[in-house]
C-alpha positions, 0 to 999 in steps of 0.5 A: 734517219729511218727509211721509208720502208722502216717506217711503213713497216713500223705503221703496219705493226702498229696498224695490224695491233690497232685494227685486229683490236677495233675489229674485235670491238666492233663485232662485240658480243653478249651485253657487256662485250663491248665494254670487256673490249674496249677496257682490254684494247686500251690496256694493249696500247698503255702496254705497248705505249710504256716503252716509248715513254710518251708525255701525257700530252702525247697520251692524251692525243693517242687516246683522242685518236683510239676514242675516234676510232672506237666510236666508229666502231661502235657505231658499226656494231650498233647497225648489225641486227638490222643488217640481218634481218635485211639480209634474211628477208633478201634469202627469204624471198621467192627469187633473188633480186641482183639488184637489192643483192648489190645494193645491200652489199654497197651500203656493208661496204660502205660502212666497213670502208668508214670503219677502216678509215677510222681506223687508218686515220688513228695510225696516221694521227699516233704515227705523227704524234709519237717520235721516230724512236718512239715508234720504234719502241711501240713497233718493238713491243708489238713485236715482242708480244703479238701472239705468233700466228706461224709465221 
C-alpha cells in the first residue's frame, strides 16, 4: 500500500506537468499556436501514459478530463484581449480608481481560479482512473523526462 505522502507526491508531479502544459496552452500566442500547444500537450500525455499500459477505456476518460481542462484554458484565452484594453483604460485615467482596480483584479483572479479548478479536477479524475501501479509508472516517466530546473 502506498503511503499518503507517495500518493500526494505522485499527484503533485503529474499535476505540475498538467498545469504547466495547460498554462502554456492558455497563454497561446499567434494564430494557430493554441492548436500547436494542444497537440504538444496531448503528445506529452500520450508519452507519459505509455509506460502505464492504460486501457482504451482509461485513455478515453483521461482524454475527456484533458479536454475539459483545455476548454477552460481556451475560454480564458479568448477573453484576454478585452482585459488588456480594460487594464489600459484604468492606467490611462487621470487618477487611479482603487475600487475599479480592485474589481478588475478580483475578476481576473476569479477567472484564473476557474482554470485552476478545471486543472485540479482533471488531475483528480486522472488519478481516480489509474491504478496505483499506473500512477507510479506515469510519475516515474515525468521524473525521468521533466526538464531540469536547477533542482
